[in-house]
N, C-alpha and C positions, 0 to 999 in steps of 0.2 A: 503493498500499499504505500501511495504518498503521503507524506507528512502535508498538513494543511501549511499553509503559508501564515495565515492569519485565524485568531480564533473565531467563531461563528457560536451565535446567538440566534436563539428562536425569537420571532416577534410575529406580531399580528397587526399589519400595516398595510391601508386600502393603497392601490396601484393605479394609477392612468399609464398607457403607454401607447407609442405611434413607432410605428416602421415605415416612415413616409408614405404609404399607400394607406393604411387602415388605423385608427383608433379603436381602443379597448381598453377594459377593466381590469381588474385583478387583484389579487392581495401578495404580499413580500411576506413569507411565511419563516427564512433565516434570513441572518443578515451578517456579511465580515466587513473591514477594512475593503476590499479588493472584488468583494461580490456579494451577489444573494441567489435565493432560490423563491422565484416568483411563481405564482399560479396566474395565469394568462390566458383570458377567453376567447383564445385563438389558435387554434389546431395546427395551424398551418406554417407555423415559424422555423426557420430552420437554423441550424448549428450555422456559424458565420454571418448570420446577418445581424446589422446595428439597430438598434432601438432606442429610443429617449423614452426615460422610465420618471413618470411624476411620482414621488410619494406623497400623498396627502397629508397635510397636518389635521389630526384629529383626535388626539390623547398626551395624555403624559410620555409615551412611546416616542411619540413623534409631535412636537406643539405645533413645528411649522414646517408647512410643506418645502421640497427642494426637487430639482432634477436633476437624473444623471444622464449619461451615454454610455451604454451597455452594449456588448457583443453575445450571442447568445453561443453557448459552446456545450450545451447539452440540451438534449431533448429527453424527457421522462415519458415514455408510450405507456400507453393501457391496453390490457386485453379486451376492455369494455368497446363496444359500438361506439364511434366518436362524428359527430357531424360539425359544423361551420360554427355554430354556437359551444361546443365543447371546450371547458378549460381543460389545458396541460400545465404540468410544472418544467419549468426550464430553468438552467444554470444559469445563469448571466454573470461577464467579469466587467466590472466597472473598467470603463475608459477615461472617463471624465465625472467628475463630484464639482458640484457646486460647494462654497467654501461652508456655508452653513447645513448642508448635507455631511458634510467630514468632520465637523463637530458634533453635528446630533450623533452621526455612527459614535465614534470616540465615547459620548457619553451613554449609551446604549451599552456598549464593550465594558465601561467601568461600573455599569451597576449589577453587572452580573457577577 
């Protein structure tokens, strides 16, 4: 197994995402300094695609929203029948994170 470069924590943060063609919603289920695992309501994304993800400000976990530019690195497939509205989990690597987002991620990791 490859050792993780950054610690990851479980979170529940609502997100919006855009891939220059479609806009969709979802949830971030875990996050680290370098990336996240997100459940997005679009089963058609592919590894290598770039997204803009907006982490919505909604709670003490994430008091204000922030944006990241990310790349899909893994798509978690399912054995269930899916359609265009089905959600899938995607592992994403952060390419660019707003300063306020970097601070919020660090605070989340410190709370753990």
